[in-house]
N, C-alpha and C positions, 0 to 999 in steps of 0.2 A: 849465253843460252842459245842453243840451236833451235830455230823455229822453222817448221815445215809448213808450206802453204800449197794450195792447189787452186788453180785458176780455171778448172774445168767448167765451173759456173761463172760466166763472164759478168763483170760489173763495170770496170773502167780500165784505164791503162795499166799495164803490168807494174808491179811494185819493184823497187830496187833492193838490193841486198845491203845489209849493214852488219858490221861486226861489233858495234857498240852495245853495251848493256846498260839499260836505264833502270834505276831503282825507284819504285813507287810504293808508298806506304798507304795502306787502306785507312781511310778516315770515316767512311760511312758505316753505319751500324747495320747489323743483320736484322731484317724484318721478318718476324715469324708469322706464319699463317696458321689457319686452323689445324689442329693436330690430327690430321687424317692421313693414314698411310696409303700412299699410292704405289703402284707397281710400274716400274719402267720396262718398256719392251714387253707388252703383254704376250704371254705364251699362248693364251687362248683368247678368243674374242668372237664377236658376231659380225659377219660381213653382210648380213641380210641375204646371203644365199648359202650359208653354212659356216662351219667352224673354220677359222683361218689356219693356214699352214704355219709351221715354225719358220723362223727367218732362215732363208737360204735353201729350204727344202723345196723339192720339185714335186708338184702335184701330178697325179696321173692324168688329170684333165688338161686338155690343150686349151689355148686361148680361145679358140672357136667354141669348144665345149662350154667354157665359162661364159662366153658372150650369150650363147643360146640359153643357158640357165638363167642368167641375169634378165634377159629379155622376157623369158617366160614368167618370171616373178613380177616383172613390170606389168604384164598383162593382168595378172590376178591381184595386183595392188599390194604386193608385199614390200615394195621399196619405200622406205621412209626418207623424207628429205627434211633438212633443217635449214633455217634461215641464218646463214653464216656470211657475215659481211667482212670485208677487209679493205677499208678505204684509205687508211694511212699507214699500212704495214709494209714491210719490205716485200716486194713482188718482182718476179722476173717473167718475161713473156709479154706479148702484145695485149693491150687493154681490150682489144676487140676479139680476143680468143674465145671460142665457144665453150671451152672447158676451163673452169677455175678450180684449182686444188688449194685448199687451205690446210696447212699442217700446224698442229699444236705440238711443240717440241721442247726438249730439255737438252742443254748443251753438255750435260754429264751423262746422258743416256747413250749407252753403247749401241743399242739398236738404231737410235736416231743417226748416229755417225755412220753406221753401215748402210743405212738407207741412202745417204747422199751419194756414195760411190756406186753402190750396186743397183740402185733404182732411179734416183732423181736424174743423174747425168744421162743415162740411156733414154729416159722418158723425154727429156728436153731435146735430145738429139733426134728422137723418132718423131716428135710432134712439135716442131719449132714454131709453127703458126697456130696450133690448135690448143696449146696449154698456157695458162697463166698460173704460176705457182707462187703462193704467198705464205709467209712464215709468221707464226704467232707464238709467243712465249708461254710455256707451261712448266715452270721450274718446280720440281718435286723436292721441296725443301727438306722434308724429313729424311730423305735418303741421299740427296745430292746437295750438300751444303754450299758448293761453289756455283751451282747452276744459275742462281739468281744474279750473282755478280757478273758472270759471263754474259747473261742476257742484257744487263744494264750497259756493259761495255760495248756490246754489239749494237745497241741502240745509239750509243754515242758515235760509233762508226757510221751508222745509217744516216745520222745527221750530216755527215760529210760525204754522203753518197758512196760509201765504200762498204756497205753492209755485207755483200756476198763474199768479198775477199776476206773480210774479218770472220765471217761465218765459217768459211772453209778452213781458215787458219786455226780457229778454235777446235773444230772437230778433228783436224789433223794432229793437234797437240793436246788431245783430250785428257791425257794422264798427267798433264803438267799445268792445269788451270790455276792461275794465281794472278795477283795484281801485276807482278813483274812481266808475266807472259802478255797480258793485255797491252801494257804500255810498249813493250818491245814489238809486238805484232802491229800496233798502231804506227810505230816508227817505220817498220818494214814496208808497210803498204802506203807510206807517204801521207799519213794524216797530219794535220796541224797538231803537233804534240801538246802545245800549250792549251789549245781549245779542248782536245780530247781529255787531258788531265783534269781540267776544270769541270768538264761535263761529268766525268766518271766520279771524281771525288765528292762532288756535290749531290750525287744521287739524283741527277736531273730526271732520269727516266724511270725511277723506281715506281712512280704511279702508273706509267704506261705498262710496265711489266705486270703489275698487280691487276690492271684492267684486263689484260689478255688472259691472265689466269682465271679471273672471275667469269669472263665470257665463256671460256672453255668449260669451267665447272657447271655453269648454267646450261650448257649444251649437253652435259652428261659425260664429259671427258673425265676419265679416271686414271689414265696412264699415257705414256708416250712411247712411240709416236702415235698420234691419232690424226686421221685425215678426213676431210670432207670434199668430195668430188662433186661439184655442182650441188652441194648440200647433202650428198649421200655419204653416210659415215663408212669409213674403212679403218678398222682398228688393228694396230700392230704393224710390225715391219713386214708387210706382205711382200711376196716375190713379185718380180716385174710383171709376170703374166696376169696377176690379179688386177693390177692397176690398168693394164692394157685392156682387159676384159671390160672393165667399167667405162673406160674412155671410149672404146669402140662402140659400146652400147649407147653412150651419150651422143656420140657423133651421128649414129644412125637415126636418132630422134630429132636431129636439128632440122 
């Protein structure tokens, strides 16, 4: 199996290549959640300054226009904030960063995968000291049967301090999600395979994935990706300028 990885989001030392294929049989059961149909990659949503753009579309508003709109709504009290914590989740960026972005994501969500390349990487490059980005799981079981297993596998990689390399590898191989992919990806990024296999097959982090989902649901999350920028909700795979507008507005209030 050919595995594609992307190290644009740094985590640790680069992984080595391997040509071996390792077979891994699934032994943990599928845990069903409440039968609620969620929608991945919301085409519409509310950004608290208007309807969001479709992914990849370019709004007529400039970043400066959006900043002025956001700040005007701040003055009249239209901005709503939620108490979103992320104490033990995978995060990248300095702990002292003035901006914390928490994403609720699904590894089978195509819009979530596009967000990584089109928005997350440029944001981290543009604001290396200002942003701390944290990832939380929100697997949409009814439409993405593999997302939960991918989330559990990624948590096992996080246990070995290789979450972001594994995260990137999953999204780069999103159409091939399977147990074999996870174990081969773990080998490719130099995880302790024995420990990874033990962790994954036992469902060690099933509870953590469930907890993330429940937190998101309590916050009103109904689809992926959903973001909270210093507690301010941003729904859907917004274009880069939408994130920049909120970030610049937040920085001006520091």
